[in-house]
N, C-alpha and C positions, 0 to 999 in steps of 0.2 A: 710511373703513376704514383701520386701521393697516397700515403697510408690513411685508412679510415679508422674510426674507433673499433671497428669490428675485427680488423686484421690481426692485432695482437692476440685476441682470443682464438681465432682460427688457427694461427700458427702454433700457439701454445698447445692447443688440443691435438694437433697433428704430430707434435714432437714427442715421440714415445720415449726418448732417452732421458727426459728431464721431468721434473714435477712442476713445470712452469704453469700449467693449467690449475693445479691445486693451489699454487701461490696466488694466482689471480682471483680464484674463488674466495680464498681466505681474506683478500683485501676488500671484499664486498661488505656492506652493512650486515650486521649479525642477523641471522634468520634461523628458523626451525630446522631447515634441511641443510644448512651450510656444512656442518661437520660430516654428515653422510656424503654430501657431494664432494668434499675434499678427499675422503677416502676413495671414492670411485674414481676421481680425477687422477689420483696417484698411481692407478693401475696402468700398465702399458697397453692393455686391451682397449682398442678404440671404441668397441661397443660399450664398455663401461663409461667411457668419457661422454658418450651420447646421453646416458642416463644422468651423469653428473651435471652436464649443462642443462638438461631438461628440468632437473630438480630445482635449480636456482632460477631458471627462466620462468617456470610456472609460478613459483612463489612470488617473484617480483612482479610478474604480470598481474597478479591478483591484488596485491596490496603495497608493493614497493614503489620506488621512484620509476615512473613510466619510461623515462629516457634511458636509464640504465637497463631496465627490463627489455627495451627494444634492442639495445646492443646485444644482449644475451640471446634473444630469440633469433635475430638475424645471423649472429655468429654461429649458433647451433645449426641453423638451416644450411648455411654455406659449408660448414664442417661436414655435415651429412652428405651433401652433394659431392664434395671433393673426395670423401672416403669411398662413396659408391663408384666414382669414376676410376679410382685407383684399385679398389679391392672387391668391387661387386656389392651385392645387397647386404652383406654382413651376416653374422650369426643371428638366426631368427628374424631375418629381414630388418635388423636394427636401423640401418641407414635409411631404408625406404620409410619405415615407421617414423623415424625421427623427422624426416622432411615434413610429413603431415602434421606432426605434433608441434614442431617449432612454427610452422605456418599458422597453426591455430593460436599459439601464444601471441605471435605478431599481430594477428587479426584482433585479438582482445586488446592489445596495447594501443594499436592505432585507434580503436574505438574510444579508449580512455582519453586519448589526445585529440579527439574529434578530427582526425586526419582520415576521412572516410574514402577519399579517392585512392590513397595508398593502401587502405584496408582492403579494397576490392582488388587492387593490383597484386598484392602479395599472395592472396589465395589463388588468383588466376594463374600466377607463375608456378605455384606449387602443383596445381592440377595439371597444367600443361606438361610440366617436367615428369610427373608421375605417369601420365598417360603415355609419354614417350618411352618410359621404362617398362611398359606392359602391365602396370597395375590395373586390376579389374575395376569396372564402375562400381561394383558392390563395395569395394574397399575405400572408395573415395566419396561415398555418400555424405559423410559428415562434412567434408570440405566443401562439397557443392552447396550444402545448406548454409554453411558459414558464408559462402560467397553471396547467396541470396540475402542473408541478413545484412551483409555489407552494402549491397546494392540498395536496400531499403533505407539504411542510414545515410547513404550518399545522396538519396533522392532520385535514383534511377528506377522509378516505380514500374515503368513499362517493361524494362529488362527483367526486373524481379518477378513481375507477373508472368512473363513468358517462361522464365526458368522454373517457377513453381508449377505452371501448367505442364511443362515437359516432365517434371518429376512425377506428377500425378499420372500422366499418360504412360510412364514407364513402371507404374505400380508401386511408387515410393511414397504414397500418401500416408502410409503407416509409420514413416520415420518419426522419431520423437520430436523433431523440430518442425515438422510440416504444419501442424495445426497452429502452433505459436506464430510462425512466420505468416501463415495465411491471415491470421487475425491482425498481426502487426501491419501487414500490407493494406488490409481493408480499412483499418482505422489507425493510421500512423500517428505516432506520438501520443497514444491514448493508454499506455500501460497503467498509469495511476488513476485514469478516469473510467476504467471498466467497472461495471456493476458486479457485485459478488455473485458467485455461483450458488443458487438455492436448491440444487438437486439434493435428494436425500443422501444420507451417508452410504446406503447400500448401492445407490446408483453411482456415486462417485467411486466407491471401492471397486465395483464391478468394471467400470470404465478404466480405472487405473490398472487393474489386473490384465484387462484386455490389451491395453497399450503396452504394458511390460512384456506380455507374451509376444506381441508383434516385434518389439525391439529385440527380444531374444532370438526370434526366428531370423530377423535381419542380420544379427550378429553371427549366427550360425552360417548363413548363406555366404557371408564374406570370408569366414574361416574355411569353410568346406564347400566351395562353389559347385563341386561335382554333385552335391545333394540339393542344389537349388530348386530343380523342378519338384522334388519330393517335399521340400519345405513350403513351396508355393501351394502345393496341393493341400498340405496340412492347414495352412492359413485359411484357404477357401473353405475347407471342411468345417473349421471352427466357426467361421462367420456364418455359414449356413445353419449350423446347429444352434447358434445363438438366436437365430430368428424364430426357431420353432420350440426350443426347450424352455421350460420355466427358468426364470433368472437364476435361481440357486443352482439348478442342475447345470446350466450353461457355465456358471462360474466354477463349479466343481470339475467339470470336464476340462475347462481351460487350465485349472490348477494342476490336474494330472499331466496334461500335455506339457505344461510349463516345467514341472519337476523333471520329467523325462528329458526335455530338451536341455535344461540346465546341466544335468548329468552328462549328456552327450557333449555339450560345449566344453565342460571341464576335461572330458576324455580327449576331445580333439585338440585342446590346448596343450595336452601332454603332461599335465600335472605340474607341480612345482609352485613357484610364487610370482610369476609374471602378472602383468596387469590383466590380461585376458583371464588367467586362471583365478585371480582374486575376485574379479567381477562375476565370474561364473559361480564361484562359491557363495558370494553374497546373494545372487539370484536364487540359488538352491535353498539357502537358509531362509530367505524371505518367503519361499513357497510354504514352508512349515507354518510360519506365522499367519499366512492367509487361509490355512485350513481350519475349519470350524472345530475339529476335534483335536488334532495334533497341536494346534496353536494355543490350546489351553492346558495341555499336559505338562506339569512341572518338569518331569524328566526330559521331555523333548525340548522345552524352553531352555533348560540349563545347558543342554548340548548345543543348541543354536547360539546361545550367548557365548559359550566357550569358543565356538567356531568364529563368530564375528569378532571377538576380542583378538584372536590370533590373526585374522585377516587385517584388522586395523594396525596391529603392531608391524606386520610385514609391509603393509602399504606405507606406513610412516617411515620405516627404515629405507624404503626405496624412493621416498619423496613423492609418492603418488597421492597428492593432496585431495584430488577429487574422489579417489577410492576411499580414503580415510573418511571423508564426509558421507559417502554413500553407506557406510556401516552404521552411522549414528542413529537414524530413525528406527531401523529394526532392532538395534541394541536397546533403545529406549523402550520399545514395546516389550522386549524380554524382561527388562528390569521392572516395568510397571506391572506386568502380569504375574511376576514372581513376588511382588510386594516389596521390592527393594527401593524404598522411596529416596534415600540419599543418592544412590547410583542413578536412578531415573532423573532426578533433578540435575545432577552433574552432567548427564548426557544431553539433556535439553539445553543446558547452559553452553555446552560445546557447540551445539547446532546454532544457538543464538550468536555465538562468536563468529561462526562461518557466515551467517547472514550479515553481520556487521562488516566483515571483510568484503563480501560481494558488493554491498552497498557503497563502500568507500571508493571502489574503482569506477563508479558511474558518476559522471559529472552532473548530469541533468537531474534535479530533484524530482521532476515528474516521472522520469524513468526509474530512478532509484527507489521510489516509494513502493513499487510493485514487487521488489525482490523477495520479500517475505512470503509471497504467495506460493513459493515452492514448498513451504511448510505452513499450510493454512491453519493448522490446529496447534502450532507451536506455543503461542502465548496462553491460550486458554488451558492447555494441558499443563503448562508450567505453573500457572496460577492455582490450579486445582491442587497441585502438590505442595506449593508454598503455603497454602492455607492449612494443610495438614501439619506443617512444621511451625506454623505461626510466625513465619519470617515476614513481617510486615514491610520492612524496608525493601527487600527483594521483590515482594508482591507489588509495591508501588512502582518500582522501576520497570517491572515487566509490563504492568498495565499501561504505563506511559509510553513504553517503547512500541506497543502494539498499535498505536493510533496516531493520526495526524502527521504521518511521516513526511509528505511533500511540503506541508506548511512548516513543520519544524526545521527541515533541512534548508528551505528557502530563507527562513529567518536567520539561521546560523550562518549561511553564506553571506547574507547581507551584513551581519554583524562583523564578520571577518573582513569584508571588503572595506567597511568604514572604521576598522580598528576599534570596535566597541567590545566591551566584555561580553562573554557568552559562557554559560555553564557547560563545561566539558564533561563533568562527571554525571553519573546517573542521578535521577530526580531525588531519590531518597537521601542523597548526601548533602543537598543544598536547600531543598524545598521546605523542610520543617522550620529552619531558622528564618527563611525568607517570608513564610507566612506569619511567623511571630513578629517580624519587623513590620509587615503590612497590617497586622492586627485583624486578620480575616481567616476564614476557614476555606479549605480546598478539598473538594469531594470528587474523586475520580472513579469512573465505572469501566468495566470491561464485560461484555455479554457473551455468554455461551448459549446453547440452544435451550437449556432448561434452568439456568440460573444466571446470576450476575455477581461478579466479584467487585467489591467496593472498598476503597480506602479513604478515610478522612484524615487530613492533616489539620488539626485544630489550631486555633489562633495562638496557642501556647507552644506549638511545635510538636505536640504528641501525635502518634499515629494510632488509628483505630481501624479495624478491618472486619468485614463480614461477607458471608456468602448469602445472597438474597434469593428467595424462592420465586423469582420471576425472571424469565429469560426471553430469548428471541421468539420462541414458539408462542408464548402468551401475547407478547406485544404484536406479533403479526396478526393474531386473531382480533386484537382490540384496535388495530390501526385505523380502520375506517370510522371509529367512534371517538377519536380524540377531539374532534370538533364538537363543542357543546350544543350547537344548533340542532344536532341529531338526537340528543339525549331524550329518551322516553318517547320518541316519535314512532309512528307506525307506517313504514314505507309501503307495506302490504297488509292485508287483513290477517295474514298468518305470522307476521313478524313484528316484534316490538324491540326497538333499539334500547340498549342498557342506559340507565340514568345514574349509575354509580361508578363511573370510570375513575374519579379521584380516589375513591375508596379501594377499588381493585388495584390501583397503582401504589397504594400506601406502603407495601413492603419495601419499596425503594427508600423510604424515609423512617419507618417506625423503629428501626434499629438504633436511631439517633436519640430516642427518648431518654435512655439512661444517662446520656451525656447532658441532657437538659437538667435532669434531676441532680446531677453531680455539679452543676454550675459551670460546666465546660463549654456548653453551647447555650447562649443566652438570647433572650428576646432583644431584637434590634441589632443583632450581629449581622455581618455580611457573609454570605456563602457563595463562593465561586465554584461552579461544578463543571466537570469535563465529561460530557456524555459520550457514548460510542454506539455505532450502529443505529438501530431503530430508536434509541433513546433521544436522538437529536429531534425526533418528531414530538416528543412529550414536553409540554410546558410544565416543568417541574414545580413552578410557583403555584399551580392550581391543584397539586396533589394534596390529599388529606394528610395533615400532620397535627396530631393532638386535637382532632375535631374541627379544624379550620384549614383553609388553604395555607400552604407553607408561607406565602407572601405576607400573611397576617402576622407571622412570627418574626421573619427576618427579610432583609433585602437579598436579592440574588443576581448573579450574572453567570453567563456560561462562557466557556472557552473551549478551544480545540486541543488542549493539553498544556502541561506545565511549561513547555517551551514558549507557547504563545503568551501565557501568563507573564513570564519573565519579560518578553519583548514589549508588551503593552504597559508594563508597570515599572520598568527599570529606571525611567526618568520621572521627575515630578509631573503631576497631571497639569496639562495646559488647556485652557478653554479657547477654542478657535475664535478668531477675531473677525472673520468675514463669512458670508453665507451665500450659497447657491441653491435655488429651489426650482424644481421641475414639476410641471403639472401637465398631464396629457390624458384627456378623456377620449372616448371613441367618437367617430364621426356621427354615429347615431345619437349618442348622448349630447353632442354639441348642438344638434338640431331639435331633439325631442325631449331632452331632460335638463333644462336649465338649472333646476334645483341641484342635480347631481354635479353638474359642472361647477356650480358655486361652491359645493362642499369640497370638491377636489382642490379648489383654489384657496380655501380658508387658511390653511397653515402657511402656504407660500406668501399670502398677503400679510399674515401676522408677522412673519419673519422680515418681510420688506419694510413694514411699518416700524418695527421695534429695533431691527438690526441691519437695515439697509441691504437686505438680500437682493442679489441679482436673480430675477425670475425669468425662466425660460417657459413660455406658455404655448400650449397647443401645437400648431404646425411649426413653430420655431424651435420646439424642443425635440430635436433629432440628435443622432449620434455625433455628426460632425460639429454641431453647435455645442454639445456637451463637452466634446474633446477640446474645444477652444477655451473652456473656462479654467480658472485657477482653482483646482480642487485640492491642491496640497494645503494641509492645515486649515481646512474649511469645514463648516457645517454644510452638509450636502443633504437636502431633503427631496425625496421623490414622492410625489402624489400621483401615482399612475396605476395602471392595471398590472398584475403580475401573473405569471403562469408557472406551473410545475407539472411534469408528466404524471398522469394518473396511474398508480401502481396496479390498478385492477384492469386496465385496458390491455388487450392482447398486443404484443409487440412493444411493451413498455420502453420508452425512449430514454436515452442517457441525459440526465439533467445538466451535465457539463455543457451540452450543446442546446438543449431544448427546454431550459428554464430561464427565467429572467424577468426583466421589466419591459413593458410594451411602450415604445416611444414612437414619435412621428417618423415618417420616412418620405423623402422627396417632397417636403412641404405639404404632406397629407397626413391627416389623422388616421390612426389604425381603424380599419373597417369594423373590427369587433375586438373584444377583450382578449381573445386568444390569437390575434394576428401576430405573426412572427417576423414580418418584414423588417421592422426596426427594433428587433429584440436586443436588449443589452443582456447578453448571456454570459455565464462564467467564462466560456471559451473566448469571448470577445475581450473581456477584461484581462485575461491571462495571455493573449496572443503575443508573440514576440514583437517588440516595438510598440506595445499598447500605449496610447496617449493618456490613459487614466491613472495618473499618479495621485494616490489618496493618502500618502504618508501624513500621519498626524491628524487626519480628518475624523469627524463623526458623521456617520451616514444613517439617516432614517429611511426605511423602506416602507412607506405608508402605501402598501400594495398587497394584494391577496397573495397568500402562500409564499411570501418572500423569504421566510426563514426555514423552509423545508430543505431536506438534504437526503441523499442516498449515500451509503458507505461505498467508497471506492476500494480498489485492490490494495492500496497502501494504508488503509485505515482512515483516510481523510473523508470528511463529510462533504460530498460534492454538492454544491449549491451556491447561491449568490453570496451568502455570508462568508463562506470559505474563500471565494475568489476575491472579495473585497478586502479581507484580511491579508491575503497574499499580495494585494496591491498596496498594502501599507496602512489601511484604516485602523484607527485606534479603538473606536467603539462603533457598535451597530445596533440599531433597533430594527427588528424584523418580525414577521407575523407567521403564525402557525396554520391559519385557515383563511377562507374567503371572508374578508372583513367588511363590515359596514363602513361606507365612506364617511358618514357623518360622525359616528362615535370614534373612528380611528383618527379623524381630525381633532376631535375633542381631546383624546388621549395625547396626541402629539403636542398640541398647544399647552396643555397642563404640564407635560414633561419639560418643555422648553422654559415655561414660566418658572417652574421650581428650580431648574438648573441654571439658566442664564440670568434671570432677574432676582431670584431669592438666594442664589449662591449655594444651593445644596449640591452634594455629589451627584453624579449621574445615577448611581444605584438608588439613592434616596429619592431623587426626583422621579425615577421610574416607579418606585414603590408608592410614593404619594399619589401620583397620577392614577395608578391602578386602584389603590384603596378608595380614592374619591369616586370612582365609577362603580365600585362594588356595593351590592346590597348586603350589608353585614348580617342581616337576619336570614338571608337565603343565598349565600355565596356559591353553593353548589347547584343551584337551579340553572338548568341549561340556558334559558333565555337571558339570564344575567351574566353567567360566565362567558358566554359568547362575546359580550361587549367589553368586559373588563380584563379578560385574560389573554387576548391574542398576541401581545407583544412580548418578546424576550429581548433582554439586553445582553450583548456579547462584547468581550474585550475589556477595555479599561472602565472600571466602575467608579473611579474616584472623581 
């Protein structure tokens, strides 16, 4: 039988008389765990060689060459099987333990390579072999859930559903992967399109403690199955208490049980420095941090910090990368509470590096974008500390890394595919000079619950930073009043809507006034801004700046981050040479509102008359007809109805699927403005094999609420604008509220006239169109702002 790449590794590992395995490990690309693995491989003890192979296998599985990593994982698995057959389970069941661990590594690598059928097979083989060796179901729970994950990735959804149902029936719904896989199964490929969790911090912390407690109990059950019934009884008792006790008492009760179980786990593991022992020690230390009193006691915090540092050193020495990572967040909490800012920053930067490594091993940008959700507070915590040290460069890089991840990664992949330049370094290293070259300002935001972190890169390349006294909590209360048509109105006799929204939002901008006084920010400049979270809903151009709307001072455009800015401006601006216009009223409007139908058609007719636009009208304007058009490098104008999920409605739906433009369907006009049968939604634009190639195009969305977005798990602003940028559009005009069809047509025609006929830049054309509709004497009057302020310009402003 011919040799495979795995065989030399297996034979070298089995040969106790030589250091052949150490030599092979030494020939690998340099890595953090390599020297420790070489020392372990030089030992004649086969158990040590299991850990040597595991150290390099795990590290290469995460961030190395996946093909080399696969050889290491499969070699380690075969080595453990052969050792068991010759020598039994090994000291501390090392060979049995190794089979599961190497199968887990292979599962991870096959996922990186998109070889999902083999991903399923390797876990199946490991489970079958371990079952035959008498390993208990408790000890194979992780492998079973990895198998379910592989089934989902492979597309075997019925098998995955059945397997999850079986786990639930067997009482394993508390496993730490169950909820995640349940969600992934229900909404496949939606990791980056999930809406964020708006539970309170107390609710989140309580749920996290509850989940951790269940994980600890499950771990105890696998180590000491003889106590399984007792542990099950404890779990049921805690669940029952949680239903009747006040939340704080239930949490305190769980913390007490958690501490006792962590101590028991460490005792059962026998002391020392193995992975079980180290994980138990981390759990026990974390219990102190979760306690209201001990978690604030400096003496206790110093003891916990010392313990965690020791655990991290031991885990690093043993190549236990996951355990090293597990120490970091509790270590950060210790540093923060003890006031050690440099150490806290360094720890968060270490977590940030782990997040980068995890992201790099995931090929699909949509899946990759959600990795940071393991640490939902990482970037705002880091920003808060960087503000204290006035490190503006790192602050800018952290803010940029926190948002627009799927979009940034997609653009980077596209650039590499086309062999185009792409900034590999953090934003702070290239953006200042880039903005100086463009002669424009760049303003980037990151929101926390009660404040917003902001960095301005001015047109000379200097950095300015501020912490603004307006955050998510304030914006959430103001959200329903961003539309000026409501300003000052009385929806009920007991309520009057505010009429000073531009002034309430002015803290977002008034910190820039000293820059105006210093001549660094001048009238007529261009400001490109990158919002985040609920700021995507705010038309920054209507916010009060120095007593007038910001647009009266300068032109603006918005983008989804510095990566998108680079992508849309790296080449000279090109004006599209052909046009496609789409106009779709409802069936009711077509029969009863000829004036509205005519208003829908005004801009398409203007584009046809002046630029020979191809016009898709009424029943001919459906998705198949649109897909047949040449949209690449075109002006694409939609005059249709638009929809976006109402955030106040119960069961708020995901805009990735339920927002978009309402087109015709099966040669029929939509029955009403909210009809979704012919919906051009972000999911439709983003689906695999989508016919909508918008590279180099300008898109105007003359439709209601076409520029709204909700933040997804990866920091991307999920909505039409985002999906069109993902499809390659260079610039987009979109709206913030339900617009008037007549004045939105006026605005669109004025924009095109200034841009296409008079030769202004897109930003200046946008600004001139806006100012021409504004009543300069009363720009903040709701009835006026409703008509002049709805459109934002995104992307290339030149």
